[in-house]
N, C-alpha and C positions, 0 to 999 in steps of 0.2 A: 504494500500500500504506500502511495506517495505521501511524503511528509508535507507539512504546511508550507515549508520552504520551496518544495518542488512540485506542489499540486498544479495540475494543468490550469491555465488561465481561463477566464470566462470566454465563451465562444466568440463574442464580439471582438475581444482583444486578440484572440488567436487568429481570427480572420484578418485583423489589421496587420499582424506580424506576417502572415502569409502573403498579403497584398504587397507589403513593403519588400519582402524578399523576391517575390515574383516580378514586380516592376523593375527592381534593380537588375535582376539577372536577365530580364528581357532586353533592357537597354544594353547591358554588357555584351550579350550574344548578338544583338542587332549590329553593334559596332564590329564584332569579330567576324560575323558571317558576311557582312557587307563587303569587307575586304576580300573574303574568299570568292564571292560572286564577281567582284570587280576584277580580281586577278584572272579569272577565267574569261572575262568578256572584253576588258579594255586595257588593263595594265600592261599586257604584252605589247600593245601598240604604242602606248604613251611613254613607258619607261624603259622598254627594251626593243626599240625599233631596229630595223635592218636585219633581224634574225628571221630564219624560217618560222612560219607561224607556230608550228608545234614546238620548236626550240624556244621561241619567245614565251609560249605558255609554260614550258618547263621552268624557265627563269623566273617567270611571274609566280609560279607555285613555290619556287624556292624561297622567295621572300615571304610567302604565306607560311611556309614551314618554320621560318625563323621565329615567328611569333610563338610557336609551340616550344621552341628552345628556351624562351624566357619564362615559360610557365612554371617550371620547377623552382626557379629562383624566387618567383612570386610566392609560390607555395611555402618555401622555407621562411622568407621574411615575414609574410603576412601570418603564417601559422605561428611563428615564434611570438610575435607581438599580440596576435589574437588570443593566444593562450595565456599571455601575461596581462594584457590590458582589457580584454573583452572582445566580443564579436562585433559590436556595433561600430566602434571607432574605425576599425579597419575596413568595414564595408563601405563607409562613407568615403574613405581615401581611395579605395579601388574604383569606385564609380567616377570620382573626379579625374583620376589618371586615365581611365579608359575613354571617357568622354572627351577630355582635352586632346588626347592623341588622335582620336577619330576626326574631330573638328579640324585639327591641323592638317590631316591628310587632304581634306577638301580644299585647302589653300595652297597645296604644294605646286611648285612649278614642275613642268614635265621635262623630259629629255630634250625636247626641241628648244627649250628656253635656257636651261642651265647645264645641259650635257650630262656627264657621268655623275654629277652631284645629285641628280634627281632620284635615281634608284638608291643611292646611299641614304638620303633623307627619308625615303619611303621605308627602307629597312629599319632605320632607327625608330621611327614611329611605330612600326610593327612590333619591335621589341618592347616598347612601352605598353602596347596593347596586350601582349602576351604576359608580361609581368603582372599587370592589373588583373587579368582574368585568372591567372594562377592563384591569386589571393581571394578572388571573389567567390568562387564556387564553394569552398569549404565553409566560409563564414555564413553564406546565405542558407545553405542547407542545415547548418548547425543551429542557426537562430530559430528556425522552425522546429527542428527535431527536439531541441532542448526546451521549447515552450509547450509542446504538446504532450499527450499521454501515450503510453505504450500501445494501447489497444488500437489506436488509429494513426500511429506514427507513420506507417508506410504511406497512407493516403495523404496526410498533411505535408509530409516531407517531399512528396512527389511534385507538389505544386511549384516550388522553385525550379524543378527540373523542366517544367513546361516553359520556362523562360527560353530554353534553347529553341524549340519549334516556334515559339512566339516571336523570338528575335529573327529566326530564319524567315518566318511568315512576313514580318514587317520589312526586313531587308529585301527579300525577293519581291514583295508587293510593290515597294517603292521603285525598285529597278524595273519591274515589269510595266508599271504605269509610265515611267519615263521612256522606255524603249518603244512603247505603244504610241506615245504622243509626239515623240521627237524623231527627226530624221537620224539616220546613222551618223552623219557628219556632226549634227548638233549634239548628239549624245556623247560622241567621242571628244568634241571640242570643249563643252562645258557641262552638259547634262549629268555626267557621272559624278560631278562635285556636289550636286544638290543633296543626295542622301547622307553624305558625310557631314555636311554643314547642319543638317537637321538634327544631328546628334546633340548639338549644343542645347537645343530646346528640350530634348528628352531628358538630358542630364539634370536640368533645373527642376523638372517635375519629379524625377527620381529622388533627388536629394531632399526635396520638401517632404516626401512621404517617408523616406528612410530615417530622417532625423527625428521623426515623431514616435518611433517605437522604443520599447524598453530593452535593456540589456537582458541576456539570457538568464532566467532564474536558476537554472542548473549551475551555470558558471558562478553566479553570485553565491549560491548555497555552498559550493565547494570552497570558495574563499572564506565564507562564514564559519564552516566547520573547522578549517585549518586554523583560523584566528582563535576560535574557541579553545583549541588545544594549546594556545599560548604562542602561536606563531605570528609574526608581524605581517601586515598586508603584503610587504615585498617578498617575504619568505613563503607566503602562502601559495605563490605561483611557482611553477617550475622555472628554474634559472635557465636551463637549456632544454626546452621541450623536445627538440630533435634528438638529443642524446637519449632521453627517456623513452621516446618512441622506438628508437632502434634497439634499445636494451630490452624492453618489455613487450614490444608489439611488432618485432621484425617479421614474424610469420604473417601477421595481419596485413602488413604493408605489401608483402609479396603477393598475397591473395588478392588484395585490391588491385594491384598492378596487372595481374593476370586476368582479373575480371574485366578490366577496362579494354583489353586488346580487341576483342571482337566488337564490343560496343563502339569504340572510338573509330576503328578502321572502317567498319561497315557504314557508319554515319557519314563520313567524309567522302567515301566512294559514292554513296547514294545521293548526296546533296550537292557536293562540289564537283567531283570528277564527272558526274553525269552531264554537266553543262558542256564539257569538252567532248565526251564520247557521243552524245546525242547529236551535236552539231557537226562533228567531223566524220564520224563513221556511219551514223544512221541517217544523215541528211535531214535532220530535223532543224527547224529554224530556232534562233535564239529565243524568240518570244514564246514559242511552243514549249521549249524545255523549261523556261522560267515559270510558265503557267502550270506545268505539271508539278514542279517542286512546290509551288504555291498551294495547290489543292492538297497535295500529300502532307504538307506541313500543318495544315488546318486539321486534318484527321489525326496526325501525330499528337498535336496539342490536346485533342479530345480524349485520346486513349490512355495517355500517361497516368492521369489520376485513377482511371479504372484499373490499370495494372498495379498501381500502388495500393489500392484498396484490396485487390486480390492477394497481394503479398501479406496483408494483415490477417487474412483468413487461412492461407495455406503455407505461408512462409516466404522468406526472401529468396532462398535457394531454388525452389521449384520454378518460380516465375522467371528468375534469371536464366536458369538452364534451358527453359523453353525458348526464350528469346535467342540465346546463343545458337542452339541447334537449328532453330527456324531460319535465322539469317544465313547460316552456312548452306542449308538446303535450298534456299531461295535464289542464290547467286546465278546459277545457270539459267533458270527461268527468267530472272531479272533482265539479263542481257538479251535473251532471245526475244522477249517482249519489246525491248527498245529497238532491236534490229528491224522490227516490222515497219517502223516509221510512223505508226498510227498514234494519234493523240490519246485515244482511250487505252491502248496497250501501254503507252508511256506512263500515264497516270496510275494504272493498275500496278505496274512494276515498282514505281517509287512508293506508292501508298502501302502496299503489302510489306515492302522492305522496312519502312519507317514504323509500321505497326509492330513488327517483330523486334525492331530496335528498341521500341518503347518498353517491351517486356524486360529488357536489361536495364534501361535507363531509369525507369520509374522506381524500382526498389533500391536502386543504387544509393540514393541519399540516406535512407534509413539504415541500410545494410552497412555502409562504411561508417556511419556515425556510431552505430552500436558496437563496433569493433574496439573502440579506443576509450581510455579513461578521460574524464572531463578536462583535466588540466593539461592534457596533451592531445586532445581530440581534434582541435583545429589543425595542428601540425600533422597528426597521423592521417586524417582523412585527406588533407590537401596533398601531402607527399605521395600517398598511394595513388591518388587520382592523377596528379599532374606529372609525376615522373613517367608514368606509363604513356602519357600523351606524346612524349618525345619520340618514342619508338612506334607509337600507334597512329594517332591522328596526324601528327606533323608530316611524316613522309607519305601518308596514304595517297593523296592526289598525285604527288610527285612520282611515286612508284607505279601507280596505275597508268599515268601518262607515259612513263618510260616503257612499261610493258606493252602498251598499245603501239608505241612507236617502233619497238624492236620486233614484235611478233605480228602486228596488224590484226589481232583477234582478241576477243574478250576472255578466252579460255584461261590464260595465265592469271588474269585479274580475278576471275572467279576462284581459282585455286588459292590465290593469295588470301582472300577473305575467308575461305574455308579453313585454311591453316590457322588463322587467328581465332576462328570459332572453336576449333579443337583445343587450342591453348586455354581459352576461357572456360570451356567445359571442364577441363582438368582442374583449373584453379578453384572454380566455384564448387566443383564436386568434392574437393578435400576440405572445404571450409565448413565451419560449424554453423548451424542455424542460429540467428540472432534475434528473432522476432520477439521473444519474451524478455529480453534484457531490459533492466531498469537503468536508464542513463545516469541517474543520480547515484546509483549504487555500484556502478562498475569500478572495480579496483579500489573501493573505499574500505580500508582495513583499519582505520583509526590512526594510521601513520600517513605516509604519502600515498596518494592514489596510484602512483606508478608501481607500487610494490607488488601488486597482484595482477596477473594477466586478465584481460577482459573476459577470457573464456571461463574463468573461475567464478565470476560474479553474475548471477542470474536472478531475475525476478520470478516469483512463483505466482504472479497475477494470472 
């Protein structure tokens, strides 16, 4: 039974917490995905001119991958201070960094204006984006997970996860609207800047909402318990959360990284690489490909809370395993449908792929949160999630594009995703079920919370 210090907040307050996390993550992912779509559509022409179109796309996706390289650093820095200072302060900072970098991309001069300095500036701003996103995810999902109760944690914690498809929906929708209303020359000349500049308005709205929420009660209760044992506020927090995570939760970090492989790789193949494959190999127009991703993202947004709720009923692992197996099995039909060149087939391919992806992504927030002790939870969840992104999502569009260039067929790309699915099936298969864990009680032994592995502390609720 939850104590008074950790009892779930009133429904209205919890909904406000969820809304704050969702809006913030939506803006962050809007900024991040906007770059990915622009990388596939225009950056190859504006920042890497003179190259073969496919080579230019590879270079463009290379700057896209650079953003992932900065995400582990963001996870380390934000996780460290998030575990020491609280979740809320760091979430405000991440939103400011991401929004500022995205707005600045909209003002960048192109290669035609400043030459080689253009891709250098673009890469630098992409690094800031990656750094901010590396710190955003852990804080957003923890703020919700630590406010809610165990019985519906999977459902409530899945809502910040819908920020990914919501951001994808918003970014793709704005780009689709612009490409539908502007000529190709106008879009390449100035139209591509509009969605980046809109980020400034979105950040103001996100900050206003995010500043209105309270700090995590589980985090505050952990500090209170430590202070009650005679520890100072400074000593009540882990001096080096990263060290404690690697000492007590190294197995959980590896499981989280393995769980991310199929989820991360499949997502970027389905939503980013498809803009290249559909337009170059299947002969589909840019507008048609964007519209298909737009429709599928709307469905993705709708199914994530449903998958999260199912994980509350049957467990995190069964839902996650279903998604990993499904994505692996879907890859060959996925590309076969795209190859038909029909809009309906394209929508079906992307939608089914994202629905199956949602079965992994929805329980992920609660699953990862439940693995780690409170005073190292931000660090642990962020490290597990973001370090995996360097090997998974970062090179996924790049590897897929290179495989297409070398082999001229989608078969090796399908095998690439299937291999990732097998790795995720193994990682989640050896993990323990976490659905009944009490976040406030994980590793709380009357000493430091780090002294007991999360697997040893369970709720009997």
